[in-house]
N, C-alpha and C positions, 0 to 999 in steps of 0.2 A: 600247106594252105595257110598257116599263119605268116610265113613270110611274104606270101602274096598280099594278104591282108594288110600287113605293115609297109608295104612298098619297097621289101629288100629283095624280091623275087618278081619275074615278069612272067610266070608261068603260062598266062593266057595268050601270050604273043602269036604262036603259031594257030590259034583258032579265031582269028579276028572275025570272021564271018559266021561264027557258031553262037548261039544262045548261051550265056554264061552258065546258065543253070544246069545245061547238060553236062558240062565239064565239072562244075562244082560251084554251089552258091556260097562264096566266102562269106558274105554279110549273114547268111544263115547260120553257118558253122561258127562264126564268131560270136554271134548272138547266143547260141547254144553254150559255148564255152564261158562266157560271161554272165550266164543266167538271167538272159533278157527273154522276153515273150518271143518264141519262135514255133507258131502252131503248125508248120510244117514237119517239124520233127517232135514227135510225141515224148511224154515224160516215161521213162524206163519204168516197168512194173516194180511196185515195191519202193519207189522213190518218191519224194515229195516236191520234186523240182530242182533241189540242190543237187549237183553231181559231186557225189564224194565218195569214191569206191573204196577208200581207207579211212583210218581214223585219225589221220593228222589233224592236229589243233595247235598250230604254232601261234606266236603272237606277233603283231607288228605294233611297234610303238615309235613315237617321236620324242627324240632327245635334242636340246638346244645348247650351243655354246657360242660366246662372243667371237667375232673376228676382230683382228687387229687392223688400226688404219693403214692404209696404203703408205708405206714410208718413200716411195720413189717419187724424185721432184718432177713437177712441182707437186706437193703435197695437198690434197684438197681437205684431209682429215675426215674424208666419208669413211664410215664403218658399217659394219652389217652385223649379221649372225649366221653361223652355220646350223642347219637343220638335219640331222641324222636319222635315217628311217632304219630300225633296228630289227631284225629277225632273231628270235630266240632259239630257233632250231630249224635249219634249212634241210634237215634228213631224219625226220621224225619216224618212229616205229610204224611200219605198215607202208612206208613210202618208199619210191624207188629214187627219190632225190629231186630237188627242186630244178624244173627245167624252164619255168616261165613265171614272171610276176608282172602283175599291171598294179601301177599305183595312181590313185587319183587324189590330188591336194588343192586346197584353197588358201588364199592369203589375201591380206588387205593391200591392194594395189596403190593405194593413196600414201601408203608408208613404206613399202617394201618393193623392190624390183629383182627381176632375175632374168638371166639370159640362158640359152641352151648350154653353153660352155661352162657355166657355173654348177652344172649337174654332173657328178662324176660316179663312178663305181664305187662301192663301199669296201670295207676290210675283212668280209668273208671270205675264208680261202677258198681258191678254186674259181672264183669270178673271172679272172683272166680270160680273154677271149669271148666274153657274153656280149651280145650284141645289145645296143640301147637305142631306142626310139623316144625322143623327146618332144613335146609339143606344149607351148606355152602361150596363154592368152592374157597379156599384160592389162589390157583394159579391164577385164573382170577379175583378174586374180586366179587363174585356173592353171592347174600343171597336169599333164598327163605323160606318164611315164611307162613304157613297155620294155622289158629285159627278157630274153630269151638266149637259150644255147641248146645244141644238140647233145652236149654232155652234162649229165646230171649231176648236181652237187653231191659230193659223197661225204663232206664233213657234217659233223653234229655241233660245231663250235659256234656260238651265238656271236653276231657282228651286224655290222651295218650293211644295208643292200644298197643305199646310195647316199651321197652327200649332197645338200643344197646350200649353195652359198649365196644368201640373200644380200642386198644392198640397200641401205637407205635411200629414200627418195629426197631430195634437196627441197627444203622448204616444207616438209611434212609437218602438219599441224599436231603430231603426237607421236611420242617416242616409244610407244608400247603398241605392239601388232600381234595378231594371233595368226598362226599357221595350223591347219587341220588337214588330217587325213580323212578323205570322206568316200562315200560308196562309189561315186561315179562323176564324171564331168564330160562334156561334149566341147570338144574345140573344133570349130569348122565342121567338117563332114566326119570327124574322126570321135569315136565314143571310147572313153576310158572307164573301165569298171575295176576297182580294186580286187585283186585275185592273187592267189599262189595256186601253182599247179605243178604236177609231175606228169610222166607220160600215161598215167592212169586216170587223171582228170584233175578237177578243182579240189582244194583243200577246204575243210572247215577251220575257220580262224576264230581264235579265242580273243576276247576282248583286251584291248590294250590302251596305251595312252594316245588317244588320237588327237589331242590338240595341245599345243604349248603357246604360252603368252611370252613373248621376247621383247626385250628392250636393247634399243639401238642408240647410236650416238653417244655412248658413254653412259646411258642412263643405267 
């Protein structure tokens, strides 16, 4: 169902004349996964609305490091910054191992720019083969990233989930910009709500460093 929701599977193709709700309401299921209002699916008894069948409480944090100017001729001298989304424990006690992550980020589009090819998988062992869906709204400075795999991460080694290589906007009025990990963004018709989950459900996240100020163009 998640593959259909993010467009990597066409599971409804054989049922073109059937009401999609009969086959499976992907929008409702995705809303349930992302903890959005979904009155058609009641909250399970004993829960307060947050789906967390395990006691996982990892931390997501942002870390920034400078990028060097592009040396290939002709050199424009343009530089930027690399933002790394760090996860301290991809396989916490009580979890079956991470199988899904959704990240929502905001940045200042008057100072920074980024393209889908500037976003890559990070250093956590076992991420090879993970699928990634990236959507960017450069006008508003919004990024939505979905990562998923049928194979849970078995490592408990901390590392980066994704790397984001931002570039400076020519003629920017400032050399300092903020990049922030936020609860959610909506890009077009697609909603991205920050989430980590295994095959049991969503995890509880501990507070981390959700915003960094970065200097560009040699500042």
